[in-house]
Structure formats: C-alpha cells, structure tokens
N, C-alpha and C positions, 0 to 999 in steps of 0.2 A: 476421504477428506471430510472435515466437519462442515457444518452449515455456514460458519463464518470463516472466510479465508484469512490465512495468517501468512505474513511474509516470512516469519521464522520457520514455520512448518513447511512452507513451499520451498525454501532454500535447503532445508534438511532433506526433503525428498528428492530434490534436484541433484544434490551432491551424492546422495546414496545411490540414486539411479545411474549417475555418471560412473560411479565406482563399479557397480555391477556390470554396466555396459563394457567398461574397459577390461574388467576381469574376464567377462565372457569372450571378448575379442582375443585376449591373450591366450586363453585356454582352448579356444575353438568351440566353446559351448554356446551355440546360437540361441538356445532358449534363454540362458542367463543374459546374453547380450540384448535380446529383444525385450525381456522383462525390465532390464535396466533402462533401456531407451524409453519405454512406456512410463516408468516411474519418474524419470527425469522430465518428460513432457508434462506429466500431471503436476509435478512440483513447480515447474516454470509457469504453468497456467495458474496455479493457486497464488504464487507470488505476484504475478501481474494483476490478478483479480483483486488481491488485497491492496496493492498499490493504487489501483484505479479507485477503489472504495475510499481509501484514505485521501486521495486527491479530491474526490467529490465532497467528502466531509469538510475538507479545508475550504473548498469553494463556498459551501453553505455557511460556515463560520465567518468567512471573510465578508460575504454579502450581508449577513445579519449584523456584523460589526459596523459596517459602513452605515447601514440603516439606523442603528442605535446611536452612532456617533453624530450623524446629521440631525436626527430627531432631538438629541440632547443639546446640540448646538442651537437649534431653532428655538427650543423651549427654555434655554438657559440652564438646563440641568447638567451641571458639570460632572456629576457622578455617572450619569448615563453616557455622557460623551466619552469619559475616560474608559468606562467599561466597554463601550463600543470600539474604541481604538485598540484596547487590549485584545478583544475578540477578533478584530480584523487582523492584528499582528499574528495571533495564534493560527488563524486560518491560512494566512500567507506562509507561515513557517511549515504548516502541514502540507500545503501544496508543494513547497520546495522539496521537502523530504520525499514526496511521492511522485515527483515529476520524472518523466522518462528522459533518459540521457540522450 
C-alpha cells in the first residue's frame, strides 16, 4: 500500500481479495484462499484508514470554518464570514461522506 490511504485502492484490493478467496474455496486451493483473505483484509483496512483520514480533514475544515465565520461576524467582515460558512459546509459534507454507517 502507498503512504496515503485511498478508498478506491482499498476497495479494489478488498474486491480482488474476495474473488481470490472465493476461487480458492471453490477449487480447494487453500494457499489462494488464504492469500485472498489477507488481501481483502488489507484492502478493508486501507479503505477504513482513508475514510477516517477524510473524516478528520472534514472536522478540521468544519472547525476552521466556524472560527472564520464567527470572527468575520464579530469584525463585520462579510467576506470572511461567507468564506467561513463555505468552509464549514465543505467540512460537514466531507464528514458525511466519510461517516461510518
């Protein structure tokens, strides 16, 4: 796996591992079955790590947006307030996409 986790790569390895595992089970090849199980587990772990990272980034954007919005409101800087609201919305959307079901 690369240094940056990816949901796409994680899903790919999880699916590929499941297929190997199933094929190994159907053909009685325990080595293929075990290899598939391990690849699926690694893919699931990468997917979950990427999702957690995305959620954390969303939390950071959301909090920064709230800060900017409040500061803009206090100082009367409508541009800063609007940008803060947009950043907060972006962070909230990123949290929603990466939230565990």
